[in-house]
DSSP file (Angstrom, degrees, kcal/mol; ACC not computed):
  #  RESIDUE AA STRUCTURE BP1 BP2  ACC     N-H-->O    O-->H-N    N-H-->O    O-->H-N    TCO  KAPPA ALPHA  PHI   PSI    X-CA   Y-CA   Z-CA
    1    1 A M     >        0   0    0      0, 0.0     4,-2.2     0, 0.0     5,-0.2   0.000 360.0 360.0 360.0 -40.4    0.0    0.0    0.0
    2    2 A A  H  >  +     0   0    0      1,-0.2     4,-2.7     2,-0.2     5,-0.2   0.934 360.0  50.3 -62.7 -43.2    2.8    2.4    0.9
    3    3 A A  H  > S+     0   0    0      1,-0.2     4,-2.4     2,-0.2    -1,-0.2   0.901 109.3  51.0 -62.5 -40.2    4.5    1.7   -2.5
    4    4 A A  H  > S+     0   0    0      2,-0.2     4,-2.0     1,-0.2    -1,-0.2   0.893 111.4  48.5 -63.9 -38.3    1.3    2.4   -4.4
    5    5 A Q  H  X S+     0   0    0     -4,-2.2     4,-2.4     2,-0.2    -2,-0.2   0.925 111.7  48.0 -67.5 -43.2    0.8    5.7   -2.5
    6    6 A V  H  X S+     0   0    0     -4,-2.7     4,-2.6     2,-0.2    -2,-0.2   0.877 109.7  53.2 -65.5 -36.6    4.4    6.8   -3.2
    7    7 A I  H  X S+     0   0    0     -4,-2.4     4,-2.5    -5,-0.2    -1,-0.2   0.927 109.2  49.9 -61.7 -43.9    4.0    5.9   -6.9
    8    8 A G  H  X S+     0   0    0     -4,-2.0     4,-2.1     2,-0.2    -2,-0.2   0.932 111.1  47.7 -59.6 -47.3    0.9    8.0   -7.0
    9    9 A W  H  X S+     0   0    0     -4,-2.4     4,-2.3     1,-0.2    -1,-0.2   0.896 110.7  53.1 -60.8 -39.7    2.7   10.9   -5.4
   10   10 A D  H  X S+     0   0    0     -4,-2.6     4,-2.5     2,-0.2    -2,-0.2   0.910 107.2  51.0 -62.1 -42.7    5.6   10.5   -7.8
   11   11 A S  H  X S+     0   0    0     -4,-2.5     4,-2.2     1,-0.2    -1,-0.2   0.903 109.9  50.0 -61.0 -41.2    3.2   10.6  -10.7
   12   12 A A  H  X S+     0   0    0     -4,-2.1     4,-2.6     1,-0.2    -1,-0.2   0.902 110.0  50.7 -62.7 -41.2    1.7   13.8   -9.4
   13   13 A I  H  X S+     0   0    0     -4,-2.3     4,-2.6     2,-0.2    -2,-0.2   0.897 108.2  53.1 -62.9 -41.2    5.2   15.3   -9.0
   14   14 A T  H  X S+     0   0    0     -4,-2.5     4,-1.0     2,-0.2    -2,-0.2   0.934 112.2  43.8 -59.9 -47.3    6.1   14.3  -12.6
   15   15 A I  H  < S+     0   0    0     -4,-2.2     3,-0.5     1,-0.2     4,-0.5   0.905 113.4  51.9 -66.4 -40.8    3.0   16.1  -13.9
   16   16 A A  H >< S+     0   0    0     -4,-2.6     3,-1.2     1,-0.2    11,-0.3   0.886 104.6  56.6 -64.6 -37.2    3.6   19.1  -11.7
   17   17 A G  H >< S+     0   0    0     -4,-2.6     3,-0.6     1,-0.3    -1,-0.2   0.790 104.5  53.2 -64.6 -26.4    7.2   19.3  -12.9
   18   18 A Q  T 3< S+     0   0    0     -4,-1.0    -1,-0.3    -3,-0.5    -2,-0.2   0.560  96.7  69.5 -82.8  -8.7    6.0   19.7  -16.4
   19   19 A S  T <  S+     0   0    0     -3,-1.2     7,-0.3    -4,-0.5     2,-0.2   0.477  82.1  88.7 -91.9   1.0    3.7   22.5  -15.5
   20   20 A G    <   -     0   0    0     -3,-0.6     2,-0.5    -4,-0.2     5,-0.2  -0.648  62.5-144.3-101.9 156.6    6.3   25.1  -14.9
   21   21 A N  B >   -A   24   0A   0      3,-2.3     3,-2.5    -2,-0.2     2,-0.1  -0.980  68.3 -41.1-116.0 125.5    8.0   27.6  -17.2
   22   22 A F  T 3  S-     0   0    0     -2,-0.5    -2,-0.1     1,-0.3     0, 0.0  -0.379 123.9 -26.2  57.9-124.9   11.7   28.3  -16.5
   23   23 A Q  T 3  S+     0   0    0     -2,-0.1     2,-0.7    -3,-0.0    -1,-0.3   0.314 119.3  96.2-101.9   9.3   12.1   28.6  -12.7
   24   24 A L  B <   +A   21   0A   0     -3,-2.5    -3,-2.3     3,-0.0     2,-0.4  -0.868  44.7 160.6-101.0 114.0    8.5   29.6  -12.2
   25   25 A N    >   -     0   0    0     -2,-0.7     3,-1.5    -5,-0.2    -5,-0.2  -0.940  29.8-163.2-138.2 115.2    6.3   26.7  -11.3
   26   26 A V  T 3  S+     0   0    0     -2,-0.4     4,-0.2    -7,-0.3    -1,-0.1   0.605  90.3  66.4 -69.8  -9.8    2.9   27.2   -9.6
   27   27 A M  T 3>  +     0   0    0    -11,-0.3     4,-2.3     1,-0.2     3,-0.4   0.338  65.0 106.6 -94.2   7.0    3.0   23.6   -8.6
   28   28 A L  H <> S+     0   0    0     -3,-1.5     4,-3.0     1,-0.2     5,-0.3   0.877  76.4  54.8 -56.4 -40.8    6.0   23.8   -6.2
   29   29 A P  H  > S+     0   0    0      0, 0.0     4,-2.6     0, 0.0    -1,-0.2   0.905 109.9  47.4 -60.4 -39.3    3.8   23.4   -3.1
   30   30 A L  H  > S+     0   0    0     -3,-0.4     4,-2.6     2,-0.2     5,-0.2   0.920 113.0  48.9 -64.6 -42.7    2.4   20.2   -4.5
   31   31 A I  H  X S+     0   0    0     -4,-2.3     4,-2.4     2,-0.2     5,-0.2   0.952 114.1  45.1 -61.5 -49.7    5.9   18.9   -5.4
   32   32 A A  H  X S+     0   0    0     -4,-3.0     4,-2.5     1,-0.2     5,-0.2   0.929 114.0  49.2 -61.3 -46.1    7.3   19.8   -1.9
   33   33 A N  H  X S+     0   0    0     -4,-2.6     4,-2.8    -5,-0.3     5,-0.2   0.921 112.9  46.2 -60.6 -44.9    4.3   18.3   -0.1
   34   34 A N  H  X S+     0   0    0     -4,-2.6     4,-2.6     2,-0.2     5,-0.2   0.871 112.2  50.9 -69.2 -36.7    4.5   15.0   -2.1
   35   35 A L  H  X S+     0   0    0     -4,-2.4     4,-2.5    -5,-0.2    -1,-0.2   0.940 113.8  44.7 -62.9 -45.8    8.2   14.7   -1.6
   36   36 A I  H  X S+     0   0    0     -4,-2.5     4,-2.5    -5,-0.2    -2,-0.2   0.934 116.2  45.7 -65.2 -46.0    8.0   15.2    2.1
   37   37 A C  H  X S+     0   0    0     -4,-2.8     4,-2.6    -5,-0.2     5,-0.2   0.914 113.9  49.2 -62.9 -42.4    5.0   12.9    2.5
   38   38 A G  H  X S+     0   0    0     -4,-2.6     4,-2.5    -5,-0.2    -2,-0.2   0.914 111.8  48.9 -65.6 -42.4    6.6   10.2    0.3
   39   39 A T  H  X S+     0   0    0     -4,-2.5     4,-2.3    -5,-0.2    -2,-0.2   0.935 113.3  46.8 -62.0 -46.6    9.9   10.4    2.3
   40   40 A R  H  X S+     0   0    0     -4,-2.5     4,-2.7     2,-0.2     5,-0.2   0.913 113.0  48.8 -62.6 -43.0    8.1   10.1    5.6
   41   41 A L  H  X S+     0   0    0     -4,-2.6     4,-2.7     1,-0.2    -1,-0.2   0.915 111.9  48.8 -64.8 -42.9    5.9    7.2    4.4
   42   42 A C  H  X S+     0   0    0     -4,-2.5     4,-2.3    -5,-0.2    -1,-0.2   0.901 112.6  48.1 -63.6 -39.8    9.0    5.4    3.0
   43   43 A A  H  X S+     0   0    0     -4,-2.3     4,-2.2     2,-0.2    -2,-0.2   0.922 113.4  46.8 -66.2 -44.4   10.9    5.9    6.3
   44   44 A A  H  X S+     0   0    0     -4,-2.7     4,-2.7     2,-0.2    -2,-0.2   0.905 113.0  50.2 -64.7 -41.1    7.9    4.7    8.4
   45   45 A S  H  X S+     0   0    0     -4,-2.7     4,-2.6     2,-0.2    -2,-0.2   0.916 110.6  48.6 -63.6 -43.4    7.4    1.7    6.1
   46   46 A A  H  X S+     0   0    0     -4,-2.3     4,-2.2     2,-0.2    -1,-0.2   0.902 112.3  49.0 -64.6 -40.4   11.1    0.7    6.4
   47   47 A S  H  X S+     0   0    0     -4,-2.2     4,-2.4     2,-0.2     5,-0.2   0.928 112.0  48.6 -64.8 -45.4   11.0    1.1   10.2
   48   48 A A  H  X S+     0   0    0     -4,-2.7     4,-2.9     1,-0.2     5,-0.4   0.904 111.1  50.1 -61.0 -43.0    7.8   -1.0   10.4
   49   49 A L  H  X>S+     0   0    0     -4,-2.6     5,-2.4     1,-0.2     4,-1.6   0.914 112.2  48.4 -60.8 -42.8    9.3   -3.7    8.2
   50   50 A A  H  <>S+     0   0    0     -4,-2.2     5,-2.2     3,-0.2    -2,-0.2   0.915 120.0  35.2 -66.0 -43.7   12.5   -3.8   10.3
   51   51 A T  H  <5S+     0   0    0     -4,-2.4    -2,-0.2     3,-0.2    -1,-0.2   0.853 125.5  36.9 -82.1 -34.6   10.7   -4.0   13.6
   52   52 A Q  H  <5S+     0   0    0     -4,-2.9    -3,-0.2    -5,-0.2    -2,-0.2   0.631 134.4  10.1 -95.8 -14.7    7.7   -6.2   12.7
   53   53 A A  T ><5S+     0   0    0     -4,-1.6     3,-0.6    -5,-0.4     4,-0.4   0.672 125.3  42.7-127.3 -59.5    9.2   -8.6   10.2
   54   54 A V  G > <S+     0   0    0     -5,-2.4     3,-1.5     1,-0.2    -4,-0.2   0.890 108.6  58.6 -66.0 -41.1   13.0   -8.6    9.9
   55   55 A A  G 3 <S+     0   0    0     -5,-2.2    -1,-0.2    -6,-0.3    -4,-0.1   0.788 106.9  49.4 -61.9 -27.1   13.8   -8.4   13.6
   56   56 A G  G <  S+     0   0    0     -3,-0.6    -1,-0.3    -6,-0.1    -2,-0.2   0.466  83.7 116.5 -91.6  -1.0   11.9  -11.6   14.2
   57   57 A L    <   -     0   0    0     -3,-1.5     2,-0.5    -4,-0.4    -4,-0.0  -0.422  45.7-163.8 -70.9 139.9   13.5  -13.7   11.5
   58   58 A V        -     0   0    0     -2,-0.1     2,-0.4     2,-0.0    -2,-0.0  -0.989  16.3-134.1-123.9 123.3   15.5  -16.7   12.5
   59   59 A V        -     0   0    0     -2,-0.5     2,-1.3     1,-0.1     3,-0.1  -0.629   5.5-148.3 -79.7 127.3   17.9  -18.2   10.0
   60   60 A R     >  -     0   0    0     -2,-0.4     4,-2.4     1,-0.2     3,-0.4  -0.728  18.9-174.7 -92.4  85.7   17.7  -22.0    9.9
   61   61 A E  H  > S+     0   0    0     -2,-1.3     4,-2.8     1,-0.3     5,-0.2   0.829  77.4  53.0 -56.0 -39.9   21.3  -22.5    9.0
   62   62 A A  H  > S+     0   0    0      2,-0.2     4,-2.2     1,-0.2    -1,-0.3   0.924 111.7  46.5 -62.8 -44.0   21.1  -26.2    8.4
   63   63 A H  H  > S+     0   0    0     -3,-0.4     4,-2.4     2,-0.2    -2,-0.2   0.908 112.9  49.2 -65.4 -42.2   18.3  -25.8    6.0
   64   64 A V  H  X S+     0   0    0     -4,-2.4     4,-2.7     1,-0.2    -2,-0.2   0.929 111.8  48.9 -62.3 -45.9   20.0  -23.0    4.2
   65   65 A A  H  X S+     0   0    0     -4,-2.8     4,-2.2    -5,-0.2    -1,-0.2   0.884 111.4  50.1 -62.7 -38.8   23.2  -25.1    3.9
   66   66 A E  H  X S+     0   0    0     -4,-2.2     4,-1.0     2,-0.2    -1,-0.2   0.923 113.0  45.2 -65.8 -45.1   21.3  -28.1    2.6
   67   67 A Q  H  X S+     0   0    0     -4,-2.4     4,-0.5     1,-0.2     3,-0.3   0.896 112.8  51.3 -66.8 -40.0   19.5  -26.0   -0.1
   68   68 A L  H >< S+     0   0    0     -4,-2.7     3,-1.2     1,-0.2     6,-0.2   0.898 105.4  55.3 -63.9 -40.5   22.7  -24.3   -1.1
   69   69 A A  H 3< S+     0   0    0     -4,-2.2    32,-2.7     1,-0.3    33,-0.4   0.774 109.2  48.9 -64.8 -24.9   24.5  -27.6   -1.5
   70   70 A R  H 3< S+     0   0    0     -4,-1.0    -1,-0.3    -3,-0.3    -2,-0.2   0.511  81.0 117.9 -90.2  -5.9   21.8  -28.7   -3.9
   71   71 A N    X<  -     0   0    0     -3,-1.2     3,-1.9    -4,-0.5     4,-0.3  -0.476  59.1-148.1 -68.6 118.2   21.9  -25.6   -6.0
   72   72 A P  G >  S+     0   0    0      0, 0.0     3,-1.4     0, 0.0     4,-0.3   0.726  89.5  76.8 -61.7 -19.6   22.9  -26.6   -9.5
   73   73 A M  G >  S+     0   0    0      1,-0.3     3,-1.5     2,-0.2     4,-0.4   0.775  79.6  71.2 -61.5 -24.9   24.7  -23.3  -10.0
   74   74 A L  G X  S+     0   0    0     -3,-1.9     3,-1.8     1,-0.3     4,-0.3   0.841  84.8  68.4 -59.4 -31.4   27.5  -24.6   -7.8
   75   75 A A  G X  S+     0   0    0     -3,-1.4     3,-1.7    -4,-0.3     4,-0.4   0.736  82.9  72.6 -64.0 -21.5   28.5  -26.9  -10.7
   76   76 A T  G X  S+     0   0    0     -3,-1.5     3,-1.1    -4,-0.3    -1,-0.3   0.777  85.0  67.2 -63.2 -24.4   29.6  -23.8  -12.8
   77   77 A A  G <  S+     0   0    0     -3,-1.8    -1,-0.3    -4,-0.4    -2,-0.2   0.696  95.8  56.9 -67.3 -17.7   32.6  -23.5  -10.5
   78   78 A L  G X>>S+     0   0    0     -3,-1.7     4,-2.6    -4,-0.3     3,-1.4   0.609  78.1  96.2 -87.3 -13.8   33.8  -26.8  -11.9
   79   79 A N  H <>5S+     0   0    0     -3,-1.1     4,-1.9    -4,-0.4    -1,-0.2   0.855  79.7  52.7 -47.6 -48.4   33.8  -25.6  -15.6
   80   80 A P  H 345S+     0   0    0      0, 0.0    -1,-0.3     0, 0.0    -2,-0.1   0.807 119.2  35.7 -63.8 -25.2   37.5  -24.6  -15.7
   81   81 A L  H <45S+     0   0    0     -3,-1.4    -2,-0.2    -4,-0.2    -3,-0.1   0.847 134.8  16.4 -97.1 -36.9   38.6  -28.1  -14.5
   82   82 A I  H  <5S-     0   0    0     -4,-2.6     4,-0.4     1,-0.1    -3,-0.2   0.521 106.2-112.3-117.2  -6.8   36.2  -30.5  -16.0
   83   83 A G     X< -     0   0    0     -4,-1.9     4,-1.9    -5,-0.6    -1,-0.1   0.021  29.7 -81.0  92.0 159.5   34.5  -28.6  -18.8
   84   84 A Y  H  > S+     0   0    0      1,-0.2     4,-2.6     2,-0.2     5,-0.2   0.916 122.7  53.8 -63.2 -47.7   31.0  -27.2  -19.3
   85   85 A D  H  > S+     0   0    0      1,-0.2     4,-2.0     2,-0.2    -1,-0.2   0.905 111.6  44.6 -59.9 -43.8   29.5  -30.5  -20.6
   86   86 A K  H  > S+     0   0    0     -4,-0.4     4,-2.3     2,-0.2    -1,-0.2   0.896 112.6  52.2 -67.3 -39.6   30.6  -32.5  -17.5
   87   87 A A  H  X S+     0   0    0     -4,-1.9     4,-2.5     2,-0.2    -2,-0.2   0.896 109.1  50.2 -63.8 -40.0   29.5  -29.7  -15.1
   88   88 A V  H  X S+     0   0    0     -4,-2.6     4,-2.9     2,-0.2     5,-0.3   0.909 108.6  52.6 -63.2 -43.0   26.1  -29.6  -16.7
   89   89 A L  H  X S+     0   0    0     -4,-2.0     4,-2.4    -5,-0.2     5,-0.2   0.916 110.9  47.3 -60.0 -43.3   25.8  -33.4  -16.4
   90   90 A I  H  X S+     0   0    0     -4,-2.3     4,-2.6     2,-0.2    -2,-0.2   0.924 113.1  48.2 -63.3 -44.6   26.6  -33.1  -12.7
   91   91 A A  H  X S+     0   0    0     -4,-2.5     4,-2.2     1,-0.2    -2,-0.2   0.929 113.9  46.0 -63.8 -45.3   24.2  -30.3  -12.1
   92   92 A K  H  X S+     0   0    0     -4,-2.9     4,-2.8     2,-0.2    -1,-0.2   0.909 114.3  47.8 -65.1 -41.9   21.3  -32.0  -13.9
   93   93 A R  H  X S+     0   0    0     -4,-2.4     4,-2.4    -5,-0.3     6,-0.3   0.915 111.4  50.2 -67.3 -41.1   21.9  -35.3  -12.1
   94   94 A A  H  X>S+     0   0    0     -4,-2.6     5,-2.1    -5,-0.2     4,-0.8   0.919 114.2  45.4 -60.4 -43.0   22.1  -33.7   -8.7
   95   95 A H  H ><5S+     0   0    0     -4,-2.2     3,-0.6    -5,-0.2    -2,-0.2   0.935 113.5  48.8 -66.4 -45.6   18.9  -31.9   -9.4
   96   96 A A  H 3<5S+     0   0    0     -4,-2.8    -2,-0.2     1,-0.2    -1,-0.2   0.865 118.5  39.4 -63.8 -37.1   17.1  -34.9  -10.7
   97   97 A E  H 3<5S-     0   0    0     -4,-2.4    -1,-0.2    -5,-0.2    -2,-0.2   0.470 106.7-122.5 -92.8  -2.9   18.2  -37.1   -7.8
   98   98 A G  T <<5 +     0   0    0     -4,-0.8     2,-0.2    -3,-0.6    -3,-0.2   0.831  68.0 132.2  65.5  32.2   17.7  -34.5   -5.1
   99   99 A R      < -     0   0    0     -5,-2.1    -1,-0.2    -6,-0.3     2,-0.1  -0.631  63.0 -89.8-111.0 168.6   21.4  -34.8   -4.1
  100  100 A S     >  -     0   0    0     -2,-0.2     4,-1.8     1,-0.1   -30,-0.3  -0.443  29.4-123.8 -76.2 153.2   24.1  -32.3   -3.4
  101  101 A V  H  > S+     0   0    0    -32,-2.7     4,-2.7     1,-0.2     5,-0.2   0.868 112.4  58.3 -62.7 -36.9   26.3  -31.2   -6.2
  102  102 A L  H  > S+     0   0    0    -33,-0.4     4,-2.2     2,-0.2    -1,-0.2   0.940 104.0  50.1 -59.0 -49.4   29.3  -32.3   -4.1
  103  103 A E  H  > S+     0   0    0      1,-0.2     4,-1.2     2,-0.2    -1,-0.2   0.917 115.6  41.4 -56.7 -47.3   28.0  -35.9   -3.9
  104  104 A V  H  X S+     0   0    0     -4,-1.8     4,-2.3     1,-0.2     5,-0.2   0.880 112.0  55.5 -71.5 -36.7   27.5  -36.2   -7.6
  105  105 A A  H  X S+     0   0    0     -4,-2.7     4,-2.7     1,-0.2     5,-0.5   0.867 102.8  56.6 -65.1 -34.1   30.7  -34.4   -8.4
  106  106 A I  H  < S+     0   0    0     -4,-2.2     4,-0.5     1,-0.2    -1,-0.2   0.902 114.2  39.8 -60.7 -40.2   32.7  -36.9   -6.3
  107  107 A E  H  < S+     0   0    0     -4,-1.2    -2,-0.2    -5,-0.2    -1,-0.2   0.831 127.6  30.4 -77.2 -33.2   31.2  -39.7   -8.4
  108  108 A E  H  < S+     0   0    0     -4,-2.3    -3,-0.2    -5,-0.1    -2,-0.2   0.744 111.3  56.0-103.5 -26.1   31.4  -38.0  -11.8
  109  109 A S  S  < S-     0   0    0     -4,-2.7    -3,-0.1    -5,-0.2     3,-0.1   0.780  84.6-132.6 -87.5 -27.1   34.3  -35.6  -11.9
  110  110 A G        +     0   0    0     -5,-0.5     2,-0.3    -4,-0.5    -4,-0.1   0.505  66.9 123.9  84.0   2.8   37.3  -37.7  -11.0
  111  111 A L        -     0   0    0     -6,-0.5    -1,-0.3     1,-0.1    -2,-0.2  -0.684  66.5-103.5 -97.1 152.5   38.4  -35.1   -8.5
  112  112 A S     >  -     0   0    0     -2,-0.3     4,-2.5     1,-0.1     5,-0.2  -0.281  26.0-114.5 -72.0 159.6   39.0  -35.8   -4.8
  113  113 A R  H  > S+     0   0    0      1,-0.2     4,-2.8     2,-0.2     5,-0.2   0.901 116.0  54.4 -58.2 -43.4   36.5  -34.9   -2.1
  114  114 A E  H  > S+     0   0    0      2,-0.2     4,-1.7     1,-0.2    -1,-0.2   0.931 110.6  44.4 -58.9 -48.5   39.0  -32.4   -0.6
  115  115 A V  H  > S+     0   0    0      1,-0.2     4,-2.5     2,-0.2    -1,-0.2   0.934 114.9  49.3 -62.2 -46.7   39.6  -30.6   -3.9
  116  116 A L  H  X S+     0   0    0     -4,-2.5     4,-2.6     1,-0.2    -2,-0.2   0.877 106.5  55.5 -64.0 -38.9   35.8  -30.5   -4.6
  117  117 A E  H  < S+     0   0    0     -4,-2.8    -1,-0.2     1,-0.2    -2,-0.2   0.884 111.8  44.4 -61.5 -37.7   35.0  -29.2   -1.1
  118  118 A K  H >< S+     0   0    0     -4,-1.7     3,-0.9    -5,-0.2    -2,-0.2   0.909 115.4  46.6 -71.4 -41.3   37.3  -26.3   -1.7
  119  119 A L  H 3< S+     0   0    0     -4,-2.5    -2,-0.2     1,-0.2    -1,-0.2   0.846 116.3  44.4 -70.4 -32.8   36.1  -25.6   -5.2
  120  120 A L  T 3< S+     0   0    0     -4,-2.6    -1,-0.2    -5,-0.2    -2,-0.2   0.192  76.9 128.4 -98.2  14.8   32.4  -25.8   -4.3
  121  121 A D    <>  -     0   0    0     -3,-0.9     4,-2.2     1,-0.2     5,-0.2  -0.623  49.2-154.8 -73.3 111.2   32.7  -23.7   -1.1
  122  122 A P  H  > S+     0   0    0      0, 0.0     4,-1.3     0, 0.0    -1,-0.2   0.849  91.0  53.3 -59.6 -35.6   29.9  -21.1   -1.6
  123  123 A L  H  > S+     0   0    0      1,-0.2     4,-0.6     2,-0.2     3,-0.5   0.936 110.1  47.1 -65.0 -44.4   31.6  -18.6    0.7
  124  124 A A  H >4 S+     0   0    0      1,-0.2     3,-1.0     2,-0.2     4,-0.5   0.887 108.9  55.9 -63.1 -37.6   34.9  -18.8   -1.3
  125  125 A L  H >< S+     0   0    0     -4,-2.2     3,-0.7     1,-0.2    -1,-0.2   0.794 101.4  57.7 -66.6 -27.0   32.9  -18.5   -4.5
  126  126 A T  H 3< S+     0   0    0     -4,-1.3    -1,-0.2    -3,-0.5    -2,-0.2   0.663  94.0  67.6 -78.0 -15.5   31.4  -15.2   -3.3
  127  127 A R  T << S-     0   0    0     -3,-1.0    -1,-0.2    -4,-0.6    -2,-0.2   0.719  95.5-149.9 -76.4 -19.2   34.8  -13.6   -2.9
  128  128 A G    <   +     0   0    0     -3,-0.7     3,-0.2    -4,-0.5    -1,-0.1  -0.057  46.9  90.8  78.1 177.3   35.4  -13.7   -6.6
  129  129 A G  S    S-     0   0    0      1,-0.1    -1,-0.2     2,-0.1     3,-0.1  -0.101  73.6-102.9  82.0 175.8   38.7  -13.9   -8.5
  130  130 A L  S >> S+     0   0    0      1,-0.1     3,-1.6     2,-0.1     4,-0.7   0.218  81.3 112.0-121.4  11.3   40.4  -17.1   -9.7
  131  131 A A  H >> S+     0   0    0      1,-0.3     3,-0.7    -3,-0.2     4,-0.6   0.841  72.4  60.5 -60.0 -33.7   43.2  -17.5   -7.2
  132  132 A H  H 34 S+     0   0    0      1,-0.2     4,-0.3     2,-0.2    -1,-0.3   0.690  93.6  65.8 -69.9 -17.0   41.7  -20.6   -5.7
  133  133 A W  H X> S+     0   0    0     -3,-1.6     3,-1.7     1,-0.2     4,-0.8   0.878  91.4  62.9 -70.7 -36.6   42.0  -22.5   -9.1
  134  134 A D  H << S+     0   0    0     -4,-0.7     3,-0.4    -3,-0.7    -1,-0.2   0.818  97.8  56.0 -59.6 -32.5   45.8  -22.4   -9.0
  135  135 A R  T 3< S+     0   0    0     -4,-0.6    -1,-0.3    -3,-0.3    -2,-0.2   0.614 110.5  44.5 -76.5 -12.4   46.0  -24.5   -5.9
  136  136 A H  T <4        0   0    0     -3,-1.7    -1,-0.2    -4,-0.3    -2,-0.2   0.500 360.0 360.0-112.9  -6.9   43.9  -27.3   -7.4
  137  137 A E     <        0   0    0     -4,-0.8    -1,-0.1    -3,-0.4    -2,-0.1   0.508 360.0 360.0 -82.4 360.0   45.4  -27.8  -10.9
């Protein structure tokens, strides 16, 4: 509801902005009012979301880790070592069988568990760069 209201105020501001000539705009009070109201509503909405929703969230770390381990996107990290076709096969099989990418990669890639655990570590993958590849080739 708040977003719909702010969008409405924004539309009114847009129309008001088109109504002025040079620096003379009879719609400045409407523009100022809508900007102030929109800012206040957005701030109040963000505060309500934080206190009434986000503050009560509890992360189920085991569930997140399990879902992440099954994410077929992890297999893309194997592309440089085993190739795209093999990585796709691993991703598809893991998804079809409801297993982790690591489990299937151990069976299909020919790489050791230790190497695969490092390559498929989601936290390391979020850091970016290619430095971790050199240690495994």
